[in-house]
N, CA, C and O atoms as CSV, one atom per row, in Angstrom:
chain,resi,resn,atom,element,x,y,z
A,1,UNK,N,N,9.040,8.704,-8.380
A,1,UNK,CA,C,8.864,9.112,-7.007
A,1,UNK,C,C,8.083,8.018,-6.271
A,1,UNK,O,O,7.104,7.481,-6.789
A,2,UNK,N,N,8.523,7.709,-5.086
A,2,UNK,CA,C,7.873,6.710,-4.248
A,2,UNK,C,C,7.139,7.383,-3.100
A,2,UNK,O,O,7.484,8.489,-2.683
A,3,UNK,N,N,6.125,6.696,-2.599
A,3,UNK,CA,C,5.358,7.190,-1.459
A,3,UNK,C,C,5.032,5.984,-0.588
A,3,UNK,O,O,4.673,4.924,-1.102
A,4,UNK,N,N,5.154,6.138,0.715
A,4,UNK,CA,C,4.873,5.057,1.657
A,4,UNK,C,C,3.654,5.408,2.492
A,4,UNK,O,O,3.514,6.537,2.962
A,5,UNK,N,N,2.780,4.437,2.672
A,5,UNK,CA,C,1.587,4.603,3.502
A,5,UNK,C,C,1.545,3.461,4.521
A,5,UNK,O,O,2.023,2.360,4.249
A,6,UNK,N,N,0.977,3.729,5.677
A,6,UNK,CA,C,0.848,2.735,6.743
A,6,UNK,C,C,-0.626,2.419,6.960
A,6,UNK,O,O,-1.457,3.322,7.058
A,7,UNK,N,N,-0.940,1.129,7.034
A,7,UNK,CA,C,-2.274,0.685,7.436
A,7,UNK,C,C,-2.158,0.341,8.915
A,7,UNK,O,O,-1.355,-0.510,9.299
A,8,UNK,N,N,-2.943,0.989,9.725
A,8,UNK,CA,C,-2.875,0.761,11.171
A,8,UNK,C,C,-3.419,-0.621,11.544
A,8,UNK,O,O,-3.922,-1.350,10.689
A,9,UNK,N,N,-3.315,-0.962,12.792
A,9,UNK,CA,C,-3.649,-2.266,13.362
A,9,UNK,C,C,-4.911,-2.882,12.760
A,9,UNK,O,O,-5.999,-2.312,12.852
A,10,UNK,N,N,-4.749,-4.054,12.142
A,10,UNK,CA,C,-5.867,-4.806,11.559
A,10,UNK,C,C,-5.539,-6.293,11.682
A,10,UNK,O,O,-4.981,-6.880,10.754
A,11,UNK,N,N,-5.881,-6.911,12.821
A,11,UNK,CA,C,-5.460,-8.287,13.078
A,11,UNK,C,C,-6.159,-9.354,12.233
A,11,UNK,O,O,-5.649,-10.468,12.121
A,12,UNK,N,N,-7.302,-9.046,11.642
A,12,UNK,CA,C,-8.009,-10.031,10.817
A,12,UNK,C,C,-7.634,-9.833,9.353
A,12,UNK,O,O,-7.630,-8.708,8.852
A,13,UNK,N,N,-7.317,-10.938,8.670
A,13,UNK,CA,C,-6.868,-10.874,7.277
A,13,UNK,C,C,-7.893,-10.204,6.373
A,13,UNK,O,O,-7.523,-9.434,5.486
A,14,UNK,N,N,-9.160,-10.480,6.582
A,14,UNK,CA,C,-10.211,-9.888,5.745
A,14,UNK,C,C,-10.215,-8.367,5.893
A,14,UNK,O,O,-10.330,-7.644,4.904
A,15,UNK,N,N,-10.090,-7.891,7.120
A,15,UNK,CA,C,-10.060,-6.447,7.364
A,15,UNK,C,C,-8.810,-5.810,6.758
A,15,UNK,O,O,-8.878,-4.732,6.167
A,16,UNK,N,N,-7.671,-6.485,6.908
A,16,UNK,CA,C,-6.422,-5.971,6.354
A,16,UNK,C,C,-6.515,-5.885,4.833
A,16,UNK,O,O,-6.127,-4.876,4.243
A,17,UNK,N,N,-7.023,-6.931,4.201
A,17,UNK,CA,C,-7.145,-6.945,2.741
A,17,UNK,C,C,-8.045,-5.816,2.249
A,17,UNK,O,O,-7.744,-5.165,1.249
A,18,UNK,N,N,-9.143,-5.588,2.952
A,18,UNK,CA,C,-10.064,-4.521,2.559
A,18,UNK,C,C,-9.392,-3.153,2.675
A,18,UNK,O,O,-9.537,-2.313,1.787
A,19,UNK,N,N,-8.660,-2.927,3.763
A,19,UNK,CA,C,-7.976,-1.646,3.955
A,19,UNK,C,C,-6.896,-1.424,2.898
A,19,UNK,O,O,-6.724,-0.311,2.402
A,20,UNK,N,N,-6.169,-2.490,2.555
A,20,UNK,CA,C,-5.138,-2.376,1.519
A,20,UNK,C,C,-5.782,-2.056,0.178
A,20,UNK,O,O,-5.300,-1.195,-0.558
A,21,UNK,N,N,-6.867,-2.747,-0.139
A,21,UNK,CA,C,-7.568,-2.505,-1.398
A,21,UNK,C,C,-8.080,-1.065,-1.481
A,21,UNK,O,O,-7.924,-0.402,-2.507
A,22,UNK,N,N,-8.688,-0.592,-0.403
A,22,UNK,CA,C,-9.205,0.779,-0.386
A,22,UNK,C,C,-8.082,1.797,-0.586
A,22,UNK,O,O,-8.225,2.742,-1.362
A,23,UNK,N,N,-6.967,1.600,0.116
A,23,UNK,CA,C,-5.841,2.535,-0.002
A,23,UNK,C,C,-5.238,2.475,-1.402
A,23,UNK,O,O,-4.905,3.514,-1.972
A,24,UNK,N,N,-5.091,1.269,-1.968
A,24,UNK,CA,C,-4.524,1.130,-3.313
A,24,UNK,C,C,-5.411,1.808,-4.354
A,24,UNK,O,O,-4.908,2.474,-5.258
A,25,UNK,N,N,-6.717,1.642,-4.232
A,25,UNK,CA,C,-7.643,2.290,-5.168
A,25,UNK,C,C,-7.587,3.811,-5.036
A,25,UNK,O,O,-7.600,4.525,-6.038
A,26,UNK,N,N,-7.527,4.301,-3.808
A,26,UNK,CA,C,-7.430,5.749,-3.584
A,26,UNK,C,C,-6.134,6.307,-4.179
A,26,UNK,O,O,-6.140,7.346,-4.838
A,27,UNK,N,N,-5.040,5.613,-3.940
A,27,UNK,CA,C,-3.753,6.086,-4.443
A,27,UNK,C,C,-3.708,6.040,-5.968
A,27,UNK,O,O,-3.084,6.900,-6.589
A,28,UNK,N,N,-4.360,5.049,-6.583
A,28,UNK,CA,C,-4.406,4.972,-8.040
A,28,UNK,C,C,-5.108,6.207,-8.606
A,28,UNK,O,O,-4.713,6.737,-9.644
A,29,UNK,N,N,-6.149,6.657,-7.911
A,29,UNK,CA,C,-6.867,7.863,-8.339
A,29,UNK,C,C,-5.983,9.108,-8.284
A,29,UNK,O,O,-6.208,10.068,-9.020
A,30,UNK,N,N,-4.984,9.089,-7.415
A,30,UNK,CA,C,-4.083,10.237,-7.285
A,30,UNK,C,C,-2.798,10.063,-8.095
A,30,UNK,O,O,-1.880,10.876,-7.991
A,31,UNK,N,N,-2.735,8.994,-8.905
A,31,UNK,CA,C,-1.595,8.820,-9.799
A,31,UNK,C,C,-0.476,7.933,-9.297
A,31,UNK,O,O,0.630,7.976,-9.836
A,32,UNK,N,N,-0.738,7.124,-8.273
A,32,UNK,CA,C,0.272,6.213,-7.745
A,32,UNK,C,C,-0.214,4.775,-7.862
A,32,UNK,O,O,-1.398,4.493,-7.681
A,33,UNK,N,N,0.725,3.854,-8.170
A,33,UNK,CA,C,0.368,2.443,-8.214
A,33,UNK,C,C,1.139,1.682,-7.140
A,33,UNK,O,O,2.268,2.033,-6.798
A,34,UNK,N,N,0.511,0.643,-6.620
A,34,UNK,CA,C,1.096,-0.156,-5.546
A,34,UNK,C,C,2.263,-0.979,-6.077
A,34,UNK,O,O,2.147,-1.643,-7.107
A,35,UNK,N,N,3.390,-0.933,-5.367
A,35,UNK,CA,C,4.579,-1.686,-5.748
A,35,UNK,C,C,4.725,-2.917,-4.866
A,35,UNK,O,O,4.933,-4.023,-5.366
A,36,UNK,N,N,4.616,-2.728,-3.550
A,36,UNK,CA,C,4.795,-3.848,-2.632
A,36,UNK,C,C,4.093,-3.567,-1.307
A,36,UNK,O,O,3.793,-2.421,-0.969
A,37,UNK,N,N,3.841,-4.643,-0.571
A,37,UNK,CA,C,3.208,-4.559,0.749
A,37,UNK,C,C,4.000,-5.439,1.711
A,37,UNK,O,O,4.384,-6.556,1.363
A,38,UNK,N,N,4.239,-4.943,2.903
A,38,UNK,CA,C,4.835,-5.731,3.979
A,38,UNK,C,C,3.893,-5.691,5.169
A,38,UNK,O,O,3.435,-4.622,5.574
A,39,UNK,N,N,3.606,-6.865,5.729
A,39,UNK,CA,C,2.766,-6.965,6.922
A,39,UNK,C,C,3.692,-7.164,8.117
A,39,UNK,O,O,4.545,-8.051,8.107
A,40,UNK,N,N,3.523,-6.345,9.137
A,40,UNK,CA,C,4.384,-6.438,10.320
A,40,UNK,C,C,3.810,-7.425,11.333
A,40,UNK,O,O,2.649,-7.824,11.241
A,41,UNK,N,N,4.627,-7.806,12.282
A,41,UNK,CA,C,4.192,-8.705,13.342
A,41,UNK,C,C,3.161,-8.080,14.263
A,41,UNK,O,O,2.485,-8.789,15.007
A,42,UNK,N,N,3.034,-6.772,14.224
A,42,UNK,CA,C,2.052,-6.070,15.054
A,42,UNK,C,C,0.763,-5.784,14.285
A,42,UNK,O,O,-0.003,-4.893,14.651
A,43,UNK,N,N,0.530,-6.550,13.214
A,43,UNK,CA,C,-0.705,-6.475,12.411
A,43,UNK,C,C,-0.911,-5.114,11.752
A,43,UNK,O,O,-2.037,-4.632,11.632
A,44,UNK,N,N,0.189,-4.508,11.331
A,44,UNK,CA,C,0.135,-3.279,10.540
A,44,UNK,C,C,0.690,-3.607,9.164
A,44,UNK,O,O,1.352,-4.630,8.987
A,45,UNK,N,N,0.425,-2.750,8.193
A,45,UNK,CA,C,0.948,-2.970,6.848
A,45,UNK,C,C,1.674,-1.722,6.368
A,45,UNK,O,O,1.262,-0.596,6.647
A,46,UNK,N,N,2.756,-1.944,5.644
A,46,UNK,CA,C,3.505,-0.866,5.014
A,46,UNK,C,C,3.314,-1.037,3.514
A,46,UNK,O,O,3.686,-2.064,2.945
A,47,UNK,N,N,2.732,-0.025,2.877
A,47,UNK,CA,C,2.467,-0.061,1.447
A,47,UNK,C,C,3.406,0.919,0.752
A,47,UNK,O,O,3.543,2.064,1.182
A,48,UNK,N,N,4.046,0.473,-0.312
A,48,UNK,CA,C,4.931,1.333,-1.089
A,48,UNK,C,C,4.306,1.532,-2.462
A,48,UNK,O,O,3.957,0.570,-3.146
A,49,UNK,N,N,4.170,2.791,-2.853
A,49,UNK,CA,C,3.581,3.168,-4.132
A,49,UNK,C,C,4.624,3.908,-4.954
A,49,UNK,O,O,5.554,4.504,-4.410
A,50,UNK,N,N,4.456,3.864,-6.279
A,50,UNK,CA,C,5.287,4.688,-7.148
A,50,UNK,C,C,4.384,5.464,-8.080
A,50,UNK,O,O,3.266,5.044,-8.379
A,51,UNK,N,N,4.877,6.594,-8.533
A,51,UNK,CA,C,4.128,7.434,-9.458
A,51,UNK,C,C,3.888,6.638,-10.740
A,51,UNK,O,O,4.823,6.054,-11.289
A,52,UNK,N,N,2.651,6.610,-11.219
A,52,UNK,CA,C,2.308,5.878,-12.439
A,52,UNK,C,C,3.161,6.368,-13.603
A,52,UNK,O,O,3.390,7.566,-13.767
A,53,UNK,N,N,3.623,5.420,-14.402
A,53,UNK,CA,C,4.413,5.756,-15.575
A,53,UNK,C,C,5.903,5.815,-15.334
A,53,UNK,O,O,6.671,5.860,-16.295
A,54,UNK,N,N,6.341,5.817,-14.094
A,54,UNK,CA,C,7.769,5.835,-13.793
A,54,UNK,C,C,8.285,4.410,-13.723
A,54,UNK,O,O,7.559,3.511,-13.298
A,55,UNK,N,N,9.516,4.190,-14.127
A,55,UNK,CA,C,10.101,2.856,-14.066
A,55,UNK,C,C,10.779,2.663,-12.718
A,55,UNK,O,O,11.232,3.622,-12.093
A,56,UNK,N,N,10.843,1.409,-12.280
A,56,UNK,CA,C,11.522,1.088,-11.032
A,56,UNK,C,C,13.026,1.132,-11.254
A,56,UNK,O,O,13.511,0.679,-12.291
A,57,UNK,N,N,13.762,1.669,-10.303
A,57,UNK,CA,C,15.220,1.718,-10.384
A,57,UNK,C,C,15.780,0.434,-9.813
A,57,UNK,O,O,15.320,-0.048,-8.778
A,58,UNK,N,N,16.763,-0.112,-10.482
A,58,UNK,CA,C,17.374,-1.354,-9.993
A,58,UNK,C,C,18.676,-1.063,-9.305
A,58,UNK,O,O,19.340,-1.981,-8.826
């Protein structure tokens, strides 16, 4: 199972990295691991997580 989360506007790289790290750590506590991150041109991030222990489908 996959889950998508959005990091709202964070134009500074340091702030964006901190928010991504915090969200990834929180999601790990709930049983999800980070698969990929996309940063948009509007300084937002899209994070994709998958349930721990599940394999990625090709």
